[in-house]
C-alpha positions, 0 to 999 in steps of 0.5 A: 246198127245201120242196115249196111253194118247188119248186112255185113255181119250177116255175110260174115256169120254165114261165112263163119257158120256161126252167130256173131255177137254185136253187143258186149253188154247185156240189156237184162240183169242177172237172174234173181233168186225167184226165176221161173219159166213159162211155155204155152200152146194155144188154140189158134182160132180160139186164142185159148191156152190148151197146154202149159209148161212152167216151173224153175228152169233147173228142173223138169217142168210141171205140165197142164194138158187141157183136153177141153180148153174151151169148156167152162170147167177150169179146175185143170188150171188150178196147179198153174194158179197155185204156182203163180200165187206161190211165186208172187208171194216169194217175189213180194218177200223179195221186194218185187224182184223176180223174173219170168223167162218165156221163149217168145212174145207169143207166150206173153200174149197168150198169158195176157189174153188168159189174164183178161179172161179170168182177172175180173171173172165173177164165176171163177174161184179166187185162185183163178182170179188171182192167176188172171191178175198175175198174168196181167201184171206180167204182160203189162210189165213186158210193155215197158222199155227196159223192164227187167222182169220178162225175159224173152229168149228170142228177142234177147238173142235177136238183139245181141247176136246176128246170124247168117239168116235173113231178118225174117228167118230170125223170128224162129227161135229154133233157127237162131239157136242152130247158129249158136250150137257148135255141134251143128256143122251146117247151121244154114241148112239146119235152121231152114229145116227147123223153120218148117215147124213153128216156134210160136206157141202153136201146134205143128200142122205140116203134111208130115206132122198134122198135129193141129188138125189131128187134135181138132178131130180128136176133140170132136170125137171126144164129144160123143165117145164113152168108156174105153174109146173116150179114154184112148182119145183123151190120152192121144190128145194129152200126148200131142199136147205134151210133145208140143209144149215140151218142145216149146219148153226145150226151146226156152231152156236152150235159148236162155242157156245160149244167151247166158253163154254169151258172157255179156256184161250186166253193168249199169242196169241198176236203175232199170231193175229198181223201176221194175221192182217197184212197179211189179211189187206194188201191183202184186201187193195192191192189184192191177189197175190199168190206166184209164183216166187222163192223168194216169195215162200221162203217167204211164206214157211218161214212164214209157218215155223214161224207160226208153231214155234210161235203156239207151243211156245204160246201153251206151254207157256199158257197151263200147260197140254201141258208143262207136256206132253213136260216134259215127252219127255224132250222138256221142263226142269223143274228146280230150280236155284241153283246159280246166277253169276251176278256182279250187280243185274239187269245188264248183264252179268248174268249166272244162274245155274239150277238143274233138276232131269229130266231123259230126257233133249232134250236141247243142248249147244248153244240152245236159251231158254226162261223161260215159261210164263216169259220174260227171255231169254238166251243161254245154255252154259254148262251141268254138272252132279250133284253128287246126281243125276240130271243135272245142266244147265248153262244159259247165260241170254241175255234178262230179267235180271231185272226179279229178282224174276226169277233170284234168288236162289230157283226160280223154273220154266220151261225152253223151247227152244225159237222159231226162227220164223225169215223170212229174208225179206231183203235177199229174196227181194235182191234175187228177185232184182238180180234174180240169174240164179239158181232160175230164169233161165233154163240155166246156164250163159255162162262164158268167155273162157280161163284159170282162174288165179292161185289164191286160193279161200282164196286169192280171198275171202280176196280181196273181203272183205270190208276194 
């Protein structure tokens, strides 16, 4: 969406006092059988999680309230570790298919830091180490474009609706939810009132709610307290943490409910689901091993690029609103079939000629294209100007020749560039085996001394060619 369109939507949303959906298709698939939620509260200065709420989203959460989160004793994390291990086992039984709902990206960051802290900790118990590994797997999967495991409620709502707030104000999940709640009569005032209290996985610290400062004071007092006074201080710490983490959990549940109530289509996400299922299933079964070698880093970056292309393609195919925006920029071409060159119906070779009145066309000769919301793919072979205005595009069909309804004169459809989305695992595996010095060594190889023979490069290449 252009900045002008976005600004216009914000004006309309403020006039109507409600959020406006800008997508008709969801970027995330329906929740699988294994679906959980996690909310956290961290210590800002220490990056330590001091409270956790977790569990199924249709029941009250289990809470972990840590009176001394920076201590060496981590037995208070054992319930969370046992829960994650159980969820991982269920996901493995389902082929790696599960989902984690979080209120915002700060929760994933907190889990990632906790994963780094315990994932290879030799002093921690096996269950805590496994917890750290699962946290790292979840956080790592969240980095892939189009992944279908981590559902960030705030990011999903920002992607699919526009409110009457400024973009920076939409970073607060509670403020966005005010525009999606029909019971709120004045969402602008309500949203700005909610923004006073952070929704980023930390305790409030305002003049009227100084909970972060208060809990720091209580923990200092706890160090020297004994008996009944110590119990009272610890109880107040737990009460503050309970209220804070339950607020985060309520935002998560309400955010998920608001997103699902949009009723968006979930078509076209099967390939992205399978990619996530394979990555997470393998990691849960075999362990998390971050890419460090050049060949592994190349695979990781290739998967990232493939995810971007698959995500864009799935969104364009499933969402007519996005296709209209892409047509304005020429990325998608709407046209009508004017001629079909095909010797036998339903058989190759087949070339279709599509007439389009669009003024801007970003396709080029030899581009691989596909028909939106169809199984027909082909290659652009030529462009020709039409006498009355417009452009004729000749497309050689490579697959889908049996789709006679689309490959007939008068058929109207959208043409879009097909995604490449290819990672050459075989070639990169060979690089890993050979370990060429350009990637795996700091020093170039020592070549034999002497004058090379007077052989041309063409002759040398011909000699190496297989018979």
